N, C-alpha and C positions, 0 to 999 in steps of 0.2 A: 511472582508475575503480577503486573499491574493490569487491571481490567478496566476497559473504557468503552464508551458508546459514541458512535458518530451521529451527526445531525445533518439533515439535508440542507443545502443552500436555499434560502428563502426565494430566490429567483428561479429555482428549478425544482419545484416539489414533485414527488412521485404521484402517479395517479393511484397506484396500489398501496397497500399497507405493508411496510417493510421496517426492519430494524437491523442494524449492523453493530455487532459487538466484537471487540478486539481484546486479546491478551497479548502483552508485550513484555519481554525480559531481555536484559543485556548481561552477559557474563564475559568480561574481557572484551575482545573484538568480535564476539559472536552475538548476533541478534536473533531472537526467536519471536515469531509472530503467529497468532492464531486468529483468523477472521471467521466469523459466523454471520451468515445472511439468513434471517428468518422472515417469514411473511407469505405473501401471495405469490409463491414461486412459479405458479402456472402462468402468471402474467409476464414473466421475463421473456425477452427476445431470445431466439435460438442463437447460441454462441458459435461462430464459425471456426474458432480456434480450438481444435479438438486434440491436437498432439501435445504431449507433455515434454515440450522442447522450448528453447529460447525462441520467442516470437515477438516481432515488432507490432506496434499499433494495437496492443491489447486494450488501451484506454478508449477505443472506439465503441466498445460494448461493455457488458458487465465485467468489472475488474476491481481488484483490491490493490491498494498502493501504499507505499511508504516513502517518505522523503526524509533523508538523514543528512545532517551537517555535523561536522566534528571540529577538529583543531583549526582548520583553514576556513575562516569565516565565509568567504565567497563560494567555496567549493561545496557541492552537495551531491547526493546520490539518490536515485529513484529506483524503486522496485515495483514491478507490476506482476500480479498473479491473476490468471483467468480461472473461472470456476470449473473449467474442464481440464486444467493441468498445465496450460501454457504459462510461460513466465518470461520476464525480461529484467535486465539490470543495466542502468545507465549512470554515467557521471557527467557533471556539468561544472564548468569554471565560470561561475556567475549566473545571474538570472537567465535561464534557458540558453546559456552560452556554451559553445564548444561541446555539444552533446556527443558522447561516445559510449560504446559498450563497456561495462565494468567487468573485468575478468574474474567474476565469481560465479559459482554454480550453487544455487540454493538446494538444500535437501528439502523435499516437499512431499506433502500428503494432501490428497483432494478427495472429498466425499460429496456425492451428488444429492439430488433432490429426493432420492429414495429414503433418506434418513429424516425427511421433513424439514431440512435446512441444508444450505451449502456450507461446507467447512473447508477452509484452506489453512494448512499449517506449513510454516517454512522456518528453516534455520539457515542463516547466512553467516559465513566466517569472513570478516573484513580485515583479517590480519595482513593481507597483501596490499591494503590501501593505506598509505602513510597518514592521511588525514583522519582515519578512523581506527588505526591500530594502537594509538596511544591511550593513556589513562584518563584523558580529559573527558568532559561530558559530551554527549551527543544530544542534539535537538532534533526531534522527530515531528513530522506532520503525517498523520495517518488518515487515509482517504479511501473512497470507493466511488465507482461509477456504477449506477444501476440503469440498465436499458430494458425497457418494457417492449413487448411485441408491437404496441401501437406507435413506437418510435419515441416515446417519452424517455428522456434521459435525466436522471437526477444525480447531483454531485454531492457527496457526503464527506464530512471532515470533522475533526475535533473542533476546529475553529475556522471560520471563513473571514479572512481579513479584508476582502474587497466586496464591492457591490455586485460583481459577477464572479463566478467560480474561477479560481486560479490556484491550483495546488502547488505551483512552483514558487509562489510568493513566500518569502522568508517569514512573514507574519503568521503563516499557517503552521510553522514548526514550533509548537508550544510545549511539547512534552519533553522534559529534560530527563535523560537517562545517564546517571553517573556510572562510572566503570565499576562493575562488581567483580570481585576476584574470581578467577577461574577455579573450579573445584580441584 
């Protein structure tokens, strides 16, 4: 597993003290992610997405995300995970183009504030997606949105390629994951 830390976009700093740590691993067409949010969790806005089901618009509040591109350069996938268990998976044909649900169902675990941090773990099998099922490398952008109760939203990523937050920009997908053989 590779361990990484996200940084807030300089144009959207948080008012509270937070840190976001991610572990990521790829085995064949399976992506495993582990997000941890540490800090002043009492400052977070209440999350309206409480059910552990596929849910749109998770990015409007605290949410952990991944953007994945594979063999087809223009096509990419987006994953969203709320800290209360909701999730979403989308595919795009080009920059924000032709958005549609991706027919995958992540295996997920969510742990709340009672542990002193939020933890989201997910395992997603992309074997049914032709652009991610092959043995070529994947390029990932790992991101998070943190919404505080006062309305402050900070946008976190491994890399921010623009003057404003834009997680869909291909320049944010800087983590290369080669295909690791399945066990």
